[in-house]
N, C-alpha and C positions, 0 to 999 in steps of 0.2 A: 693945414693938417693939425689935428688935435695933438697936444704934447704927448710924447711917449711917457708912459707911467714911470714913476721913480722906483717901483718895486724891482728888486734885483735878485736873481737866483745865482748863487755862487757854486752850485753843483749842477751838472747837466740834467735837464728835465728827463723824466722817463719817456720811453718811446712807445708809440701805439702798437697794438698787436697786429703788425703787418708782416707777413711772412715773405722772405726773399723768394720763396718758391712761387709766389704769385706775380713776380716781376717778369714781364715778357721781354726777352731780348730780341728786338727787331733786327733782322739782318741788314747789313749795309747795302744800299742799292748800287754802290759803286764797287768796281773790281780793282784790285791792286796787284802789282807785280809780286813775284815770289820774294824778292829782296825787300819790297815795301812791307809785305806781310810779316817777314821776319823781324823787321825793325819795329813794327806795331806790336808784335808779340813781346819783344824785349822791353820796349818802352812802357807798355801797359803793366807789366809785372814790376818793373822798377818803380813806376808811379804809385802803384798800389802799396808796395812795401814802404815807400816814403810817407804816404798819407797815413798808413796804419801806425808806423813807428813814431813819427813826429807828433801825430795827432794825440797819441796816448799821453804825451808829456805836457800838453798845453794846459794852462790854468785859465779857465773860462769864466767870465761873468756875463750874465744875461739881464738885459733890461727890457721890460715890456712883454714878459711871457704871457701875461693875461690877455694880450692882444692875439696871440696864437690861440689861446683857449676860446676867445670870443669868435674868431674865424671858424674854428672847428665846430662850435655850437650851431652855426648856420646850416650845417648838414649837407653842404655841397662840395666838400673837399676844399683844398687850398691850392693856390697858384703862387708858389714861392718866387720872389722876384728880387734880383740883386745884381751887382756889377761883376763883370767878367773876371776882373783881377782877383776876386775873392774865392775862386773856385776851389782852391786847395783846402782852405780852412772850412768852407761851407760843406765840402764833400765829407769831411770828418764829422762835423757837428750834426748834420742831418742824416747820417748813414743809416742803412738798414730800415728805412721807412717805405721802401718801394716806390719812391718818387720818380716819375718819368721826366727826364730832362731833354730839351731840344739840343742836339749836337750837330755840328755841320758835317757835310759829306766829304770834306777834304781829308788829307792825311792826318793833320793834327786832330781834327774832330773824331777820327776813328779811334786813335789810341786813347783820347780822353773818354770816349764812350766805353771802351774796354775797362778803363780804370774805375769809372763810377759804377759799372755793372758789378765789378768784384766787390764794391762797397755797398751793394744792396740797392742799386738804382736801376731804373729802366732807361732806355735811350730811344728817342724818336729822331731819326736822321732828317735834318733839314735846317735851313737858316733863312734869314731875311733875304738872302741873295740867291738861294738855290734850294728847291725842295721844300720850301716853307709851308705851302698849303698841305702837302702830304703829311708833314710832321705835325701840323696843327690839328688835322683831323685824327691822327693817331693819338694825340694827347687828349682830344675830346672823347675818344672812345675809352681811353684809360679812365677818365673821370666817370664815365658811365659805369665802369666796373668798380668804382669806389677808390681809385688810385689817384693820389695827388700829382701835381706837375710842377716844373720849375723852369724859369728863364734866366739866363744871363742877359739882361735886357739891353745891353749895349753891344752884344756879340753879333756875329763872330769876329768882325774886323773893325768895329768902332763906327763912328768916333767914340773915344773914351768918355764915359759919363754922359752919354746922350741916349735917353730911353727910346726904344722902338715900340711899335704898337702891338706886338705879338701877345703880350699878357692881357691887354685890354680886349683884343679880339677873342681870345680863348675864354675870358671871363664872360663876355657877352654870349658866346655859344653855349656855355655850360651852366652859367649862374653861380659859378664858384667865385669866392672873393680873392682878390689879389693881396698877398701878404708880403709887403716890402720889408727887407731886413738889410742890415749892414754889419760887416765884421771888421773891426780895427785890430791891428796887431802891434804890440809894443816893439818887438824886434823881429825883423824879417829880411830875407834876401829879396831884393827887387831887381827884376830883369829890365834894366833901363832902356834897352833897345826894342823891347816889345811894345806894341801899340797900346796895350792896356796897363803897362807897368806891372805885370804879373808878379805876385809876391808869394813866397814860401816862408812860413814862420820858422824861426830858429827853434830848436828843441828847448823846451821848458819856458818858452816865452809866455807872456800874458796875452790874452785875447778878450775883447769885449764885443758883445753882440747886442745890437739894438733892433727891436721888432716893433713896427708901426701898426696902428689900428688897421683892420682890413678895409680894402677899397672894393666896392661893388659896382657892377656895370649893368644897366638895364638891358634886358634882352632885345628891346625895340630901339635901342640907342641909334640915332642917326649920325652921319659922319661928323657933324659939329660937336655932338656930345662925346663921341669917341675921342676926338682930338682933345677935348677938355680933360678926359680921363687920363690920356697919355701925359698931359701936362701935370695932372695931379700926382701921377706916379713919379714923374721927373722931380717935382718939388719935394715929394716925400723922401725920395732917395738922397736928394741933395742935402736936406736937413739932417738926415741920419748920418751922412758922411761928415757934415760939419761937426756933429757931436763926437764922432770918432776922432777927427783931427784935434779937437779940443782936449779929448782924453789923452791922446798920444803926446801932445805938447805938454800937458800937465805932468805926465810921467817923466818926460825928458828934463823938465825943470825941477824934478825931485818932489813933485806933489803927490796927491792921493793916487793909489793904484786901483781905485774903483771907478766905474763909469760915472760921469756927471749925474748928480741926482741921487746917488746911493745914500741911504740913511745909515749912520753909524760907522 
């Protein structure tokens, strides 16, 4: 992977002119009991309040924003790709862009879908284990309408930090580039018993986001080429995560509070 640029934005980049009214809220294909629906309703509002409240307090540095701009200039939309444990911070940072995210059809996936929809996202119900083809086609149709998409590439149940082929398949279908990014948090509560070590940032914590150069997939790619692209996504995300780990360790040691490579 080409090295991520050292240019850093210390304020949040401006959002594109994407109206939340253009986000289509696809209904869940699964039915829930009345008690489950009540818990989903409560959890989704609590989650939305937490994302909105904590997100406003985060101090964010961005490295590689020009890679986002390069992907956007290709004119095919973007396929945002990241690790499952970063959902909380990613939901805040990329909010109100109309991005369609693949969410699982189970109970957890349903309240996550409700939370992100309240933050200005769309939800395509499905996963690598259930309903994946349906969700992939819905995401492809979203790209045809000019709407971006996103994958938690190791979701919905892991293994943690192991990339699955969904983003590569969608890139081949649509011609849209894959935009890998990683979010590191200085201070966060980590759910140690969860498969992904899910993390929620503490209020007023620092966060750093690394964005890699876009990855494209040929529309005529054969299985061997597809597998190579999945490996490229894996390597890219691994390298970004290593940068995040180094940044966090530097903070813990009392070093710079800026992402590695920042000038000044």
